[in-house]
Backbone as CSV, one residue per row, in Angstrom:
resi,resn,N_x,N_y,N_z,CA_x,CA_y,CA_z,C_x,C_y,C_z
1,UNK,17.636,-23.887,94.276,17.387,-25.225,93.512,15.886,-25.082,92.731
2,UNK,15.758,-25.437,91.768,14.561,-24.775,90.897,13.340,-25.841,91.739
3,UNK,12.146,-25.344,91.243,10.976,-25.791,91.948,10.448,-27.149,91.332
4,UNK,11.014,-27.324,90.180,10.833,-28.385,89.327,11.907,-29.832,89.608
5,UNK,12.790,-29.454,90.463,13.771,-30.417,90.936,13.161,-31.742,91.362
6,UNK,13.262,-32.873,91.209,12.560,-34.067,91.669,13.431,-34.314,93.038
7,UNK,12.764,-34.596,94.060,12.954,-34.760,95.480,12.910,-36.414,95.855
8,UNK,13.933,-37.262,95.750,13.564,-38.796,96.225,14.149,-38.812,97.568
9,UNK,13.610,-39.497,98.622,13.891,-40.019,99.779,14.454,-41.359,100.001
10,UNK,15.589,-41.272,100.543,15.999,-42.905,100.592,15.224,-43.488,101.602
11,UNK,15.153,-44.902,101.464,14.318,-45.518,102.294,14.579,-45.399,103.747
12,UNK,15.808,-44.879,104.004,16.247,-44.993,105.485,15.936,-43.797,105.997
13,UNK,15.872,-42.729,105.129,15.215,-41.237,105.626,14.048,-41.322,105.716
14,UNK,13.222,-41.971,104.742,11.848,-41.670,104.753,11.116,-42.820,106.268
15,UNK,12.143,-43.565,106.482,11.647,-44.410,107.519,11.901,-43.634,109.182
16,UNK,12.791,-42.614,108.763,13.225,-41.669,110.171,12.355,-40.658,110.380
17,UNK,11.249,-40.307,109.374,10.404,-38.933,109.316,9.785,-39.059,110.719
18,UNK,9.002,-39.990,111.077,8.139,-40.071,112.402,8.713,-39.801,113.547
19,UNK,10.181,-40.322,113.901,10.656,-40.425,115.109,11.514,-38.681,114.953
20,UNK,11.783,-38.281,113.823,12.309,-36.737,113.979,11.269,-35.927,113.807
21,UNK,10.012,-36.187,113.742,8.778,-35.215,113.956,8.765,-34.333,112.445
22,UNK,8.800,-35.047,111.293,8.836,-34.230,110.219,8.121,-35.008,109.168
23,UNK,7.556,-34.168,108.134,6.353,-34.840,107.090,7.328,-34.754,105.791
24,UNK,6.890,-35.466,105.042,7.480,-35.884,103.608,7.381,-34.204,102.809
25,UNK,6.471,-33.556,103.181,6.149,-32.403,102.484,7.361,-31.164,102.851
26,UNK,7.165,-31.276,104.324,8.405,-30.467,104.962,9.859,-30.747,104.404
27,UNK,10.287,-31.949,104.230,11.441,-32.256,103.753,11.536,-31.858,102.282
28,UNK,10.657,-32.019,101.582,10.687,-31.413,100.115,10.731,-29.964,100.070
29,UNK,10.123,-29.290,101.075,10.209,-27.822,100.944,11.708,-27.551,101.435
30,UNK,12.140,-27.888,102.148,13.489,-28.070,102.722,14.513,-27.979,101.764
31,UNK,14.196,-28.942,101.152,15.321,-29.338,99.896,15.230,-28.169,98.950
32,UNK,13.997,-27.846,98.413,13.823,-26.862,97.512,14.028,-25.544,97.795
33,UNK,13.720,-25.358,99.302,14.152,-23.592,99.472,14.599,-23.685,100.732
34,UNK,15.129,-24.345,101.294,16.024,-24.138,102.402,17.481,-23.914,102.318
35,UNK,18.097,-23.739,103.487,19.608,-23.377,103.247,20.573,-24.543,102.937
36,UNK,21.214,-24.407,102.258,22.414,-25.445,101.919,23.622,-25.384,102.784
37,UNK,23.977,-26.778,102.959,25.213,-26.488,103.858,26.077,-27.539,103.566
38,UNK,27.504,-27.723,103.705,28.360,-28.985,103.474,28.075,-29.949,104.586
39,UNK,27.868,-31.331,104.347,27.691,-32.241,105.327,28.809,-33.262,105.007
40,UNK,28.773,-34.135,106.142,29.933,-35.238,106.110,29.740,-36.044,104.765
41,UNK,30.943,-36.714,104.522,30.979,-37.803,103.453,30.685,-37.033,102.063
42,UNK,31.074,-35.854,101.809,30.928,-34.945,100.666,29.583,-35.066,100.298
43,UNK,28.367,-34.748,101.039,27.071,-34.627,100.835,26.789,-33.238,101.272
44,UNK,25.603,-32.884,100.612,25.002,-31.503,101.033,23.723,-31.602,101.827
45,UNK,23.857,-30.757,102.951,22.749,-30.840,103.952,21.673,-29.514,103.593
46,UNK,20.471,-29.519,104.117,19.602,-28.582,103.993,18.984,-28.348,105.259
47,UNK,18.565,-26.844,105.425,17.873,-26.829,106.620,16.663,-25.754,106.640
48,UNK,15.455,-25.877,107.148,14.809,-24.687,107.029,13.868,-24.949,108.383
49,UNK,13.413,-23.795,109.299,12.726,-23.492,110.077,11.294,-23.593,109.873
50,UNK,10.409,-24.363,110.685,9.042,-24.281,110.612,8.281,-24.060,111.773
51,UNK,7.592,-23.073,111.851,6.788,-22.674,113.144,6.163,-24.046,113.380
52,UNK,6.021,-24.245,114.939,5.416,-25.414,115.117,4.472,-25.192,116.475
53,UNK,5.046,-24.695,117.581,4.340,-24.206,118.557,2.986,-25.396,119.281
54,UNK,3.958,-26.765,119.208,3.260,-27.875,119.908,4.147,-28.959,120.526
55,UNK,3.312,-29.656,121.377,4.237,-30.386,121.933,4.650,-31.582,121.158
56,UNK,5.853,-32.274,121.440,6.540,-33.535,120.738,7.209,-34.307,121.698
57,UNK,7.115,-35.188,121.890,8.058,-36.148,122.451,8.118,-35.397,124.155
58,UNK,7.049,-35.198,124.742,6.886,-34.743,126.069,7.477,-33.219,126.257
59,UNK,7.644,-32.614,125.076,8.502,-31.145,125.295,7.547,-30.178,124.360
60,UNK,7.389,-28.907,124.384,6.778,-28.109,123.598,7.627,-27.245,122.614
61,UNK,7.463,-27.151,121.542,8.611,-26.379,120.655,8.030,-25.502,119.839
62,UNK,8.609,-24.086,119.821,7.968,-23.217,119.006,8.459,-23.223,117.585
63,UNK,9.622,-24.190,117.408,10.184,-23.973,115.966,10.554,-25.536,115.723
64,UNK,10.531,-26.101,114.467,11.032,-27.399,113.986,11.602,-27.132,112.819
């Protein structure tokens, strides 16, 4: 996906960022550079791992 691609977050997705431990910048980077995969309801999913090495939700994670 080209760097200039506009990324818009659905209001529901934006509201869930905090509970999922993600930032808007991470979501945009994932959409632009992450792996694409087929998702439910004829949608496209994206994934990308980020180094984390911090506690979140009472557990320490190396990656997110």
